[in-house]
Each structure stands twice: as structure tokens, then as C-alpha cells.
C-alpha positions as CSV (number, residue, x, y, z in Angstrom):
1,M,-31.2,34.6,-16.1
2,S,-33.7,33.9,-13.6
3,L,-34.5,36.1,-10.6
4,D,-33.1,33.4,-8.3
5,V,-29.7,33.4,-10.1
6,I,-29.5,37.2,-9.9
7,K,-30.3,37.0,-6.1
8,R,-27.6,34.4,-5.6
9,V,-25.0,36.5,-7.5
10,T,-25.9,39.6,-5.6
11,E,-25.7,37.8,-2.3
12,T,-22.4,36.3,-3.2
13,E,-21.0,39.7,-4.2
14,R,-22.3,41.2,-0.9
15,K,-20.7,38.4,1.1
16,T,-17.4,38.9,-0.9
17,L,-17.4,42.6,-0.1
18,E,-18.1,41.8,3.6
19,R,-15.2,39.3,3.7
20,K,-13.0,41.8,2.0
21,A,-13.9,44.5,4.5
22,Q,-13.4,42.0,7.4
23,A,-10.0,40.9,6.0
24,Q,-8.9,44.6,5.7
25,A,-10.0,45.3,9.2
26,Q,-8.2,42.2,10.5
27,A,-5.1,43.2,8.5
28,K,-5.2,46.7,10.0
29,Q,-5.6,45.2,13.5
30,I,-2.7,42.9,13.0
31,L,-0.5,45.7,11.7
32,D,-1.5,47.9,14.7
33,E,-0.7,45.1,17.1
34,A,2.6,44.5,15.4
35,Q,3.5,48.2,15.6
36,R,2.6,48.4,19.3
37,A,4.6,45.2,20.0
38,G,7.6,46.6,18.1
39,Q,7.4,49.9,19.9
40,T,7.2,48.1,23.2
41,R,10.3,46.1,22.3
42,I,12.1,49.2,21.3
43,E,11.3,50.9,24.6
44,A,12.4,47.8,26.5
45,A,15.6,47.6,24.6
46,R,16.3,51.3,25.1
47,S,15.5,51.0,28.8
48,E,17.8,48.0,29.1
49,A,20.6,49.8,27.2
50,E,20.2,52.8,29.5
51,A,20.4,50.6,32.6
52,Q,23.4,48.9,31.2
53,A,25.1,52.2,30.4
54,R,24.4,53.4,34.0
55,Q,26.0,50.2,35.3
56,Y,29.0,50.7,33.1
57,R,29.3,54.3,34.2
58,K,29.0,53.3,37.8
59,E,31.7,50.6,37.4
60,A,34.0,53.1,35.6
61,E,33.5,55.7,38.3
62,A,34.4,53.1,40.9
63,K,37.5,52.1,39.1
64,A,38.5,55.7,38.6
65,A,37.9,56.5,42.3
66,K,40.1,53.5,43.2
67,R,42.8,54.6,40.8
68,I,42.7,58.2,42.1
69,S,43.0,56.8,45.6
70,T,46.0,54.7,44.6
71,I,47.7,57.7,42.8
72,M,47.0,59.9,45.8
73,D,48.5,57.4,48.2
74,E,51.6,57.0,46.0
75,T,51.9,60.8,45.7
76,K,51.7,61.2,49.5
77,E,54.4,58.6,49.9
78,Q,56.7,60.4,47.4
79,C,56.0,63.8,49.0
80,S,56.8,62.3,52.4
81,A,60.1,60.8,51.1
82,L,61.0,64.2,49.4
83,R,60.2,66.0,52.6
84,K,62.4,63.7,54.7
85,T,65.2,64.1,52.2
86,A,64.8,67.9,52.3
87,Q,64.8,68.0,56.1
88,G,67.9,65.9,56.1
89,R,69.6,68.4,53.8
90,M,68.4,71.4,55.6
91,S,70.9,71.2,58.4
92,K,73.7,70.9,55.9
93,A,72.4,73.9,54.0
94,A,72.1,75.9,57.2
95,G,75.6,75.0,58.1
96,L,76.9,76.0,54.7
97,I,75.0,79.3,54.8
98,V,76.5,80.1,58.3
99,R,80.0,79.3,57.1
100,R,79.6,81.6,54.1
101,V,78.2,84.4,56.2
102,V,80.9,84.0,58.8
103,N,83.7,83.7,56.3
104,S,82.7,86.7,54.3
């Protein structure tokens, strides 16, 4: 082999090693960027899920407060009706007690 051929083979090997090193560096960079993009998407999805959960919780609390208010109103109406019934029966009960005391 001539010296010229040896130089060309050596140069080709050097260039091949350079290209391989560049390809590895580029692959590492692509991988790093993909990981960062994936992490960003995960964080965005988590943030969105948390915001949605807060919204659902807020809606549920509002529904619960409305339901509590309705139940309280119904209970007050029932208590008022029972109170009126009890007051109406109180004079009869007082009369019955007086009659039993007087007749004994």
C-alpha cells in the first residue's frame, strides 16, 4: 500500500469516528429534549387534573350547601308544624290535668 492510501484510510476512519461521536451527541440531545418535553407534559397534565379536581370539589361543595339549606328549610317547616300542633294540644292537656287534679 502506498502512503497516500494509508492516509486516506486513516482520514476516513477519523471522519467516521467524528460522525459517530456527533451522532451519539445528537442522540443524547434528542433524548434529553424528549425527556424534558415529556416531563413538561406530565406537569401540565397534573396541573390540569388538580385544577379540574378543585373545580369538581367546589361544585360538589356548592351542591352540598344547597342541599343542606333545603334540608334545613324543610326541617324548620316540620318543626314549626309540630310546634303548632303541640301548642294546640297544650290547652287540652292543661284542661285534662286540671280535671284530674280537681277530681282526685
